[in-house]
C-alpha positions as CSV (number, residue, x, y, z in Angstrom):
1,M,0.0,0.0,0.0
2,T,1.3,3.4,-0.9
3,L,1.4,6.4,1.4
4,T,-1.0,8.3,-0.9
5,R,-3.8,5.7,-1.4
6,F,-6.1,7.2,1.2
7,R,-4.8,10.8,1.2
8,K,-8.0,12.3,-0.3
9,L,-10.2,10.4,2.2
10,W,-8.1,11.5,5.1
11,W,-8.2,15.2,4.0
12,F,-12.0,14.9,3.7
13,Y,-12.3,13.9,7.3
14,Y,-9.6,16.3,8.4
15,G,-11.5,19.2,6.9
16,L,-14.8,18.4,8.5
17,N,-16.2,20.9,11.0
18,W,-16.7,19.2,14.4
19,N,-20.1,20.8,14.6
20,D,-21.2,18.8,11.6
21,V,-20.0,15.6,13.1
22,L,-21.2,16.2,16.7
23,L,-24.6,17.7,15.9
24,S,-25.3,14.9,13.3
25,S,-26.3,17.4,10.6
26,D,-26.7,15.9,7.2
27,I,-23.3,16.2,5.6
28,T,-23.9,13.6,3.0
29,K,-25.9,15.9,0.6
30,R,-23.1,18.5,0.5
31,S,-20.2,18.3,-1.8
32,F,-16.6,17.6,-0.8
33,N,-15.7,21.2,-1.8
34,E,-18.4,22.7,0.4
35,L,-17.2,20.7,3.4
36,V,-13.4,21.1,3.0
37,G,-12.9,24.1,0.8
38,A,-10.9,23.4,-2.3
39,P,-8.0,25.6,-3.3
40,L,-8.5,28.0,-6.2
41,Y,-5.2,27.2,-8.0
42,H,-2.7,24.4,-8.2
43,T,1.1,24.3,-8.8
44,C,3.7,21.6,-8.5
45,I,7.4,21.0,-8.0
46,F,9.2,17.8,-9.1
47,T,12.4,17.4,-7.1
48,N,15.3,15.0,-6.2
49,S,16.6,17.6,-3.7
50,A,15.4,18.7,-0.3
51,F,16.4,22.3,-1.2
52,M,13.6,24.3,-2.9
53,E,14.3,28.0,-3.2
54,S,12.0,30.2,-1.1
55,L,9.4,27.5,-0.7
56,D,8.4,28.7,2.8
57,Y,7.9,32.2,1.5
58,L,5.9,31.1,-1.5
59,L,3.6,28.9,0.7
60,S,3.0,31.8,3.0
61,E,2.4,34.5,0.3
62,L,0.2,32.4,-1.9
63,P,-2.4,30.7,0.4
64,E,-4.9,30.4,-2.5
65,V,-2.5,28.1,-4.4
66,H,-2.1,24.5,-3.4
67,F,1.5,23.3,-3.8
68,T,2.2,19.6,-4.6
69,V,5.8,18.4,-4.3
70,L,6.7,15.1,-5.8
71,A,9.9,13.2,-5.4
72,H,11.3,9.7,-6.2
73,T,12.5,9.4,-2.6
74,N,11.3,10.1,0.9
75,F,11.4,13.7,2.0
76,A,13.9,15.2,4.5
77,P,12.4,16.0,7.9
78,F,12.6,19.8,7.3
79,V,10.6,19.4,4.1
80,V,8.0,17.4,5.9
81,D,7.8,20.2,8.5
82,F,6.6,22.5,5.6
83,Q,3.3,20.6,5.9
84,S,2.4,23.0,8.7
85,H,1.2,25.0,5.7
86,L,-2.2,23.6,4.8
87,N,-1.7,24.4,1.1
88,L,1.0,21.8,0.7
89,S,0.9,18.1,-0.2
90,L,3.9,15.9,-0.4
91,F,4.1,12.8,-2.6
92,P,7.2,10.8,-1.7
93,N,8.0,7.9,-4.0
94,F,5.5,9.2,-6.5
95,N,4.1,6.9,-9.3
96,P,2.9,7.7,-12.8
97,F,-0.7,8.0,-11.5
98,N,0.3,10.8,-9.0
99,M,2.3,12.5,-11.8
100,K,-0.6,12.5,-14.3
101,E,-3.1,13.6,-11.7
102,T,-0.9,16.5,-10.5
103,L,-0.1,17.7,-14.0
104,D,-3.7,17.5,-15.0
105,K,-4.7,19.9,-12.1
106,M,-1.7,22.2,-12.4
107,D,-2.3,25.8,-13.4
108,F,1.5,26.7,-13.5
109,Y,4.8,25.0,-12.6
110,L,7.4,26.2,-10.1
111,D,11.0,25.4,-11.2
112,I,12.5,26.1,-7.8
113,N,14.3,22.9,-6.9
114,H,18.0,22.8,-6.7
115,G,19.7,19.8,-8.3
116,G,18.8,18.1,-11.6
117,E,15.5,18.0,-13.4
118,I,13.4,14.9,-13.0
119,A,10.9,13.2,-15.2
120,N,11.7,15.6,-18.1
121,I,9.2,17.8,-16.4
122,I,10.1,21.1,-18.1
123,E,9.3,19.7,-21.5
124,E,6.2,18.0,-20.2
125,V,4.9,21.3,-18.8
126,Q,5.7,23.2,-22.0
127,K,3.8,20.6,-24.0
128,R,0.8,21.4,-21.8
129,D,1.3,25.1,-22.5
130,K,1.5,26.0,-18.9
131,P,3.7,28.9,-17.6
132,I,6.8,28.1,-15.7
133,F,8.2,30.3,-12.9
134,G,11.7,29.8,-11.7
135,F,14.7,31.4,-10.0
136,D,18.0,32.3,-11.6
137,N,19.8,29.7,-9.5
138,T,17.2,26.9,-10.0
139,S,15.9,27.1,-13.6
140,H,16.2,23.9,-15.7
141,D,14.7,25.5,-18.8
142,S,17.3,25.3,-21.6
143,K,14.9,26.8,-24.2
144,G,14.4,30.0,-22.2
145,R,10.6,29.9,-22.2
146,S,10.3,30.2,-18.4
147,Q,9.8,33.4,-16.4
148,I,13.0,33.7,-14.4
149,F,13.4,35.8,-11.2
150,S,16.3,36.7,-9.0
151,S,16.5,34.3,-6.0
152,T,17.1,37.4,-3.8
153,E,13.7,38.8,-4.8
154,P,11.0,36.1,-4.4
155,E,8.4,38.9,-3.9
156,K,8.8,39.6,-7.7
157,M,7.9,36.0,-8.5
158,V,4.9,36.2,-6.2
159,A,3.7,39.4,-7.9
160,A,4.1,37.8,-11.4
161,I,2.2,34.7,-10.2
162,R,-0.6,36.9,-8.8
163,T,-0.7,38.8,-12.1
164,F,-1.0,35.5,-14.0
165,L,-3.7,34.2,-11.7
166,G,-5.6,37.5,-12.1
167,E,-5.5,37.1,-15.8
168,E,-6.6,33.4,-15.4
169,V,-9.7,34.4,-13.4
170,H,-10.8,36.7,-16.3
171,E,-10.2,34.0,-18.9
172,K,-12.2,31.3,-17.2
């Protein structure tokens, strides 16, 4: 059994309001999104490294975005600690199903992991015609189609992401 098999079911019960459970109100006729509150946007990071540039800052500044981090290995303890942010999901030892599901939901990609690119992810994201945001010290885009920001100014990346999401809202 994988660590992610019952993840959605767990989050369903985690997000329930105790009043709904204790007062026995009818929660079965409401949707999952009404009970838990789904994030507005999704992004992901594929990594082989525990070091992701400004991840804590991005998680804090973009609470409307759900971050999914996928790795072929287990995560370092300090990466697991980032789960104190409710807008983060970690997929250790991800499989092709996790990858496809994450890419299908993704609104944009964050190229912020140090170390090598995995799963040919930059090309995969470009095929899906999704924007890529990266830092000057983490970018894996050899074709130069990503939006690159200085690693010393993550607030500029946040501003660009917010601008993109604002445009996204008007297009949908």
